[in-house]
Structure formats: C-alpha cells, structure tokens
C-alpha positions as CSV (number, residue, x, y, z in Angstrom):
1,M,6.3,-8.8,6.0
2,K,3.5,-8.8,4.0
3,N,3.8,-8.6,0.2
4,K,1.8,-5.3,-0.1
5,T,3.9,-4.0,2.7
6,R,7.1,-4.5,0.9
7,I,5.9,-3.0,-2.3
8,I,5.1,0.5,-0.1
9,L,8.1,0.3,1.5
10,T,10.3,0.1,-1.6
11,L,7.8,2.7,-3.5
12,I,9.2,4.9,-0.6
13,G,12.9,4.0,-0.8
14,S,12.6,4.7,-4.4
15,F,10.5,8.3,-3.8
16,L,13.3,9.3,-1.1
17,V,16.2,8.4,-3.7
18,F,14.5,10.3,-6.4
19,A,13.8,13.3,-4.2
20,F,17.2,13.3,-3.0
21,G,18.6,13.4,-6.6
22,M,16.1,16.0,-7.7
23,F,17.3,18.2,-4.6
24,R,20.7,17.9,-5.7
25,I,20.0,19.2,-9.2
26,L,17.7,21.5,-8.8
27,T,19.5,23.7,-5.7
28,E,23.5,22.5,-6.4
29,S,24.1,23.0,-2.6
30,L,25.1,19.6,-1.8
31,S,29.0,20.0,-3.0
32,S,29.4,16.4,-1.9
33,A,27.7,14.4,-4.3
34,P,28.8,15.5,-8.1
35,M,26.5,15.9,-10.3
36,F,26.6,12.4,-11.9
37,V,25.5,10.8,-8.9
38,A,22.6,13.1,-8.5
39,Y,21.1,12.4,-12.3
40,V,21.5,8.3,-11.3
41,F,19.6,9.0,-8.4
42,A,17.0,11.0,-10.3
43,I,16.8,8.4,-12.9
44,T,17.0,5.2,-10.6
45,G,14.5,6.5,-8.6
46,F,11.8,7.6,-10.9
47,I,12.2,4.2,-12.6
48,G,11.7,2.5,-8.8
49,I,8.5,4.7,-8.6
50,V,7.0,3.9,-11.7
51,V,7.9,0.2,-11.5
52,N,6.4,0.1,-8.0
53,G,3.4,1.9,-8.8
54,V,2.7,-0.3,-11.7
55,V,3.3,-3.6,-9.2
56,L,1.2,-2.0,-6.5
57,R,-1.5,-1.5,-8.6
58,K,-1.4,-5.3,-9.8
59,A,-1.1,-6.0,-6.2
60,Q,-4.5,-4.3,-5.1
61,S,-6.7,-5.7,-8.0
62,N,-5.6,-9.2,-6.8
C-alpha cells in the first residue's frame, strides 16, 4: 500500500472516530457509551484529523 493511501485511510478513520464522539455528545441518544468515552473519541479524533492533514499536505508537496 502506498504511503499516500495509508495517510488518507487514517484520516478517514480519525474523522469517523471524531464523528462518533460528536454524535454522542450532541444527541445524547446512545446510552451504551458513557459521555467520558464520547469526549475522548471527539478529542482524539480531532487530533488525528489535524495531524493526518498536516502529514498529507507534506506528502503531496514532495
């Protein structure tokens, strides 16, 4: 698998983790996941989006 493809896949995965956390925080409808877990998902997903976006931008410039 090429490096750029791997970066894009991790970016999508980070976005999905962030989206799940934000969905849980905003709707409060999923009672199976505690709110603490939702905040952890949202924070780590956001960090992953930012870091993978920077890495992808560096990979495209090369």
